[in-house]
C-alpha positions as CSV (number, residue, x, y, z in Angstrom):
1,M,0.2,-0.5,0.2
2,A,1.2,3.0,-0.7
3,S,1.9,5.5,1.5
4,I,-0.3,8.5,2.1
5,W,2.2,11.3,1.0
6,V,2.8,9.3,-2.8
7,E,-1.3,9.1,-2.3
8,S,-1.6,12.9,-2.7
9,L,1.3,13.6,-4.7
10,G,-0.3,10.5,-7.5
11,R,-3.5,12.6,-5.9
12,S,-1.9,15.6,-7.7
13,F,0.0,15.1,-10.7
14,E,-3.3,14.4,-12.4
15,Q,-5.1,17.3,-10.9
16,A,-2.4,18.8,-12.6
17,L,-1.8,18.0,-15.5
18,G,-5.6,17.7,-16.0
19,L,-5.9,21.8,-15.5
20,L,-2.9,21.4,-18.4
21,A,-5.3,19.6,-20.4
22,T,-8.2,20.9,-19.9
23,A,-6.3,23.9,-21.2
24,V,-4.6,22.9,-23.9
25,Q,-8.1,21.1,-25.8
26,D,-10.2,25.1,-25.1
27,C,-7.3,26.9,-26.8
28,P,-8.4,27.5,-30.3
29,E,-6.9,27.0,-33.3
30,E,-6.5,31.3,-33.6
31,L,-4.2,31.1,-30.5
32,W,-2.3,28.5,-30.3
33,E,0.4,30.1,-31.8
34,V,0.0,33.3,-30.6
35,P,2.8,35.0,-27.8
36,M,0.9,34.7,-24.7
37,W,3.4,37.9,-23.3
38,R,6.5,39.8,-24.9
39,V,9.7,37.7,-25.3
40,P,12.9,39.8,-25.1
41,V,15.3,39.3,-27.5
42,P,18.3,36.6,-26.4
43,G,21.7,38.2,-25.9
44,P,24.6,37.1,-26.9
45,E,25.5,34.4,-25.4
46,H,21.8,32.7,-25.8
47,P,23.5,28.6,-26.7
48,F,21.6,28.3,-30.3
49,L,22.7,25.2,-31.5
50,G,21.5,23.3,-34.9
51,A,20.6,19.7,-34.5
52,D,23.8,18.7,-34.8
53,W,24.1,19.9,-31.2
54,I,27.3,21.8,-32.7
55,P,26.4,25.5,-31.3
56,V,25.6,28.4,-35.0
57,I,27.8,30.9,-34.7
58,D,26.9,31.7,-38.8
59,A,25.5,35.7,-37.9
60,A,22.0,35.7,-39.9
61,L,21.2,32.5,-38.8
62,R,21.4,33.4,-34.6
63,D,19.3,36.4,-36.0
64,S,16.7,34.1,-37.8
65,L,16.2,32.1,-34.8
66,A,16.5,34.2,-32.1
67,S,13.7,36.2,-34.5
68,Q,11.9,32.2,-34.2
69,W,12.7,32.6,-31.2
70,V,10.8,35.4,-29.5
71,R,7.9,35.0,-31.8
72,R,6.6,30.8,-30.6
73,R,8.5,31.0,-26.2
74,S,5.1,31.9,-25.1
75,T,3.7,30.5,-27.5
76,P,0.4,28.3,-26.3
77,W,2.0,25.0,-27.6
78,S,5.9,26.0,-26.5
79,V,4.7,26.6,-23.0
80,A,2.7,22.5,-23.1
81,W,5.4,21.5,-24.4
82,H,8.5,22.6,-22.4
83,A,6.2,22.0,-19.0
84,L,4.8,18.8,-20.4
85,E,8.9,17.8,-21.6
86,T,10.1,19.1,-18.1
87,F,7.1,16.8,-15.8
88,D,8.3,14.2,-17.9
89,Y,11.9,14.1,-17.4
90,D,11.8,15.9,-13.7
91,R,10.3,12.5,-12.7
92,T,13.1,10.0,-14.2
93,G,15.1,12.0,-11.6
94,E,18.3,11.4,-14.5
95,F,18.7,7.6,-12.8
96,G,18.1,6.7,-16.3
97,P,18.5,7.1,-20.3
98,W,15.7,10.1,-20.7
99,A,13.8,10.5,-24.3
100,P,10.6,11.1,-24.2
101,P,7.8,9.7,-26.3
102,P,7.4,10.3,-30.5
103,P,7.0,12.4,-32.5
104,F,9.3,15.0,-29.4
105,S,12.2,12.6,-29.5
106,G,14.4,13.6,-30.9
107,H,13.3,17.4,-30.4
108,P,13.8,19.0,-26.6
109,H,12.1,22.1,-26.6
110,W,15.2,24.4,-25.4
111,R,17.3,23.6,-28.7
112,D,14.6,22.8,-31.4
113,L,11.6,25.3,-30.7
114,T,12.8,28.0,-33.2
115,S,14.0,24.7,-35.8
116,L,10.9,23.4,-35.4
117,P,9.5,23.1,-39.0
118,V,5.5,23.3,-37.9
119,A,3.8,24.0,-34.1
120,W,3.0,20.6,-32.4
121,S,-0.2,20.4,-32.9
122,R,-3.3,19.9,-29.9
123,S,-3.8,16.7,-29.7
124,E,-0.1,15.0,-30.4
125,M,0.4,17.6,-27.1
126,L,-2.8,15.7,-25.8
127,A,-1.8,12.2,-26.0
128,Y,1.9,13.7,-24.4
129,V,-0.6,14.4,-21.2
130,E,-1.7,11.7,-21.0
131,Y,1.5,9.6,-21.5
132,C,2.6,11.3,-18.5
133,R,-0.3,11.1,-16.9
134,L,0.7,7.1,-17.5
135,Q,4.2,7.8,-16.4
136,A,3.3,9.2,-13.2
137,R,1.5,6.4,-12.0
138,E,4.6,3.4,-12.8
139,T,7.5,6.2,-11.1
140,L,5.1,6.1,-8.6
141,A,4.0,2.6,-8.1
142,G,7.5,2.1,-7.1
143,M,8.4,4.8,-4.6
144,T,9.4,4.5,-1.4
145,D,11.1,6.5,1.4
146,E,14.4,5.6,-0.1
147,K,13.5,6.4,-3.6
148,A,12.0,9.9,-2.8
149,S,15.9,11.1,-0.7
150,T,18.0,9.8,-3.2
151,P,20.0,13.8,-4.0
152,L,20.2,13.4,-7.4
153,P,22.7,12.4,-9.7
154,R,25.8,15.2,-11.1
155,A,24.0,14.8,-14.3
156,H,20.6,16.2,-13.0
157,R,20.0,20.2,-13.1
158,Y,19.1,20.5,-9.2
159,R,22.3,17.9,-8.3
160,G,22.4,17.7,-4.6
161,Q,19.0,18.0,-4.3
162,P,16.5,14.9,-2.9
163,Y,14.4,13.2,-5.5
164,A,11.3,14.1,-3.8
165,W,11.8,18.0,-4.1
166,I,12.1,17.5,-7.8
167,L,8.9,15.7,-8.6
168,T,6.4,18.0,-5.3
169,G,8.2,20.6,-7.4
170,L,6.1,19.5,-10.9
171,V,2.8,20.1,-9.3
172,G,3.2,23.5,-9.2
173,H,5.0,24.3,-12.3
174,T,3.0,22.8,-14.3
175,T,0.1,24.2,-13.1
176,E,1.6,27.3,-13.0
177,H,1.6,26.9,-17.0
178,A,-1.3,25.0,-17.6
179,A,-2.9,28.6,-15.6
180,Q,-0.9,31.5,-18.0
181,I,-2.8,29.5,-20.8
182,R,-6.3,29.5,-18.9
183,Q,-5.3,33.0,-18.7
184,F,-4.8,33.9,-21.9
185,I,-7.6,31.9,-23.1
186,T,-10.0,33.8,-21.3
187,A,-8.8,37.6,-21.7
188,A,-9.1,37.0,-24.9
189,G,-12.8,36.3,-24.8
190,M,-12.6,32.4,-25.0
191,A,-14.5,29.5,-22.8
192,P,-15.5,26.4,-22.7
193,D,-18.6,25.4,-24.2
194,M,-20.4,22.2,-22.2
195,Q,-19.1,19.7,-24.6
196,G,-16.0,21.2,-23.2
197,G,-15.2,23.0,-26.8
198,P,-13.6,27.1,-27.0
199,T,-16.2,30.1,-28.3
200,A,-16.9,32.9,-28.9
201,S,-18.1,34.2,-25.1
202,D,-20.2,37.0,-25.0
203,R,-19.1,40.6,-25.0
């Protein structure tokens, strides 16, 4: 039988992913690729890498990638992608090999956001949500206090912190980005109808 904290975390994961899924589902197509807030132009220190992981040094290409970063970074599809990739990766704690599911595999958000030919679709993002649900349940099914207190390995950005800290932090991170998308589509005058689809609200 799972401990009460593991059971509680599982319920919180379900709620956070549910909020994100609903926000993605309710986001109309006309807002899917629209920036939700202004993104500053990346400075020269910002790393842009090619598909071969080699830094992009050509000035014209860097300018093009920087412009694409500004256009895409705060869009609903980009924010949802970031939230899910973070959830999926941090769930593993870097204790073993990790790769997101197709079609996201081989396309890390921070590297390929600027070079992806087209935005991921809502259906692809919703499928990723369901994948994360299943993976989270599997992770928590084998959770023990000993494993939860294990320090994160050096390869993780939060190296040395207990595994439980990064797991519990995923609830707030996922919920925050779901709320950003929800606030954006609400402010744009879109609200979910009784079937869960977007409709224009009365003005």
